[in-house]
C-alpha positions in Angstrom: 144.8 15.7 -73.5 148.3 15.5 -74.8 151.0 15.3 -72.0 154.7 15.6 -72.7 157.1 14.1 -70.2 160.7 15.3 -70.4 163.6 13.8 -68.6 167.0 15.4 -68.4 170.6 14.2 -68.1 171.5 10.7 -67.1 167.8 9.7 -66.8 168.4 7.6 -69.9 170.2 5.3 -67.4 167.2 4.5 -65.3 167.1 0.8 -64.4 170.9 0.7 -64.1 171.9 4.0 -62.6 172.1 3.9 -58.8 169.2 1.4 -58.5 169.1 1.9 -54.7 168.0 5.5 -55.4 166.3 5.3 -58.8 165.0 1.7 -58.9 165.6 -1.0 -61.4 162.9 -0.1 -64.0 163.8 1.7 -67.2 161.7 4.7 -68.2 160.6 2.9 -71.3 159.3 -0.1 -69.3 157.6 2.2 -66.9 155.9 4.1 -69.7 154.6 0.8 -71.3 153.0 -0.2 -68.0 151.7 3.3 -67.2 150.1 4.4 -70.6 147.3 1.8 -70.5 146.1 3.4 -67.2 145.3 6.6 -69.2 143.6 5.5 -72.4 142.2 8.9 -73.1 145.5 10.7 -72.7 148.2 11.0 -75.3 151.5 10.6 -73.4 154.8 11.5 -75.2 158.2 11.0 -73.7 161.5 12.8 -74.5 164.9 12.5 -72.8 168.0 14.4 -73.5 171.4 15.0 -71.9 171.6 18.3 -73.7 170.1 21.5 -72.2 169.4 23.1 -75.5 167.6 20.0 -76.8 165.3 20.1 -73.8 164.6 23.8 -74.4 163.9 23.3 -78.1 161.5 20.4 -77.3 159.6 22.5 -74.8 159.4 25.4 -77.2 157.7 23.2 -79.8 154.7 23.9 -77.7 152.7 20.9 -79.1 151.3 19.6 -75.8 148.6 20.5 -73.4 150.6 19.9 -70.2 154.2 19.2 -69.3 155.8 17.0 -66.7 159.5 17.7 -66.4 162.3 15.9 -64.5 165.2 18.1 -65.5 167.7 15.9 -63.6 170.8 17.9 -62.6 169.7 20.8 -64.7 167.0 21.3 -62.0 169.7 22.8 -59.8 171.4 25.2 -62.1 169.8 25.7 -65.5 168.4 29.2 -65.6 168.0 28.7 -69.3 165.4 25.8 -68.7 163.8 27.9 -65.9 163.4 30.9 -68.3 161.9 28.5 -70.9 159.4 27.1 -68.4 158.5 30.7 -67.3 157.4 31.5 -70.8 155.1 28.4 -71.2 151.6 29.2 -70.0 150.4 25.5 -70.0 150.2 23.4 -66.8 153.6 22.1 -65.7 154.6 19.7 -62.9 158.2 19.1 -61.8 158.9 15.5 -60.8 161.9 13.9 -59.0 162.2 10.2 -58.5 164.1 10.6 -55.2 163.4 13.0 -52.4 165.8 15.8 -53.4 165.5 17.2 -49.9 167.1 14.1 -48.4 170.0 14.2 -50.8 173.2 16.2 -51.1 172.9 19.9 -50.4 173.3 21.0 -54.0 170.3 18.8 -55.0 168.0 20.5 -52.5 167.7 23.7 -54.5 165.5 23.8 -57.7 165.8 26.8 -59.9 163.1 25.4 -62.2 160.4 24.7 -59.6 159.3 28.3 -59.3 158.1 28.2 -62.9 156.0 25.0 -62.5 152.6 24.7 -60.9 153.7 21.9 -58.5 156.5 19.6 -57.5 156.5 15.9 -56.7 159.6 14.5 -55.1 160.4 11.2 -53.6 157.5 9.0 -54.9 159.8 7.0 -57.1 158.7 6.3 -60.7 155.1 6.6 -59.4 155.6 10.4 -59.4 155.0 10.5 -63.1 151.7 8.7 -62.7 150.7 11.0 -59.9 151.5 14.0 -62.0 149.4 12.7 -64.9 146.5 12.1 -62.5 146.8 15.6 -61.1 146.8 17.1 -64.6 143.6 15.3 -65.5 141.6 16.7 -62.6 
């Protein structure tokens, strides 16, 4: 199985961005620790601060399943939502923090309706939980 993990804007700052919310571990460090837990799974990671780059990457359609944390785009990107709507492969939306305990604007996801499930508030472990779910 080939799983693509996509992170959106400002998630390149994991490890230093608001560590009280997002933790002190970079995504690269987390991926290094997580990948050995899934030796039979190809895990690819892509991050962009640009909406169009995220859409282009999804449309490459070279994966079996998608895990997406669209960051702030979650709350207003109908373009990413439309893209997800047109991908028939398994998709899971992940958020490191519990978006329902944050500011009101973060409590609405326009992309979640086009994914199969949503994990929110499990910290970085949400990515691992998503992979485990996709493998069942």
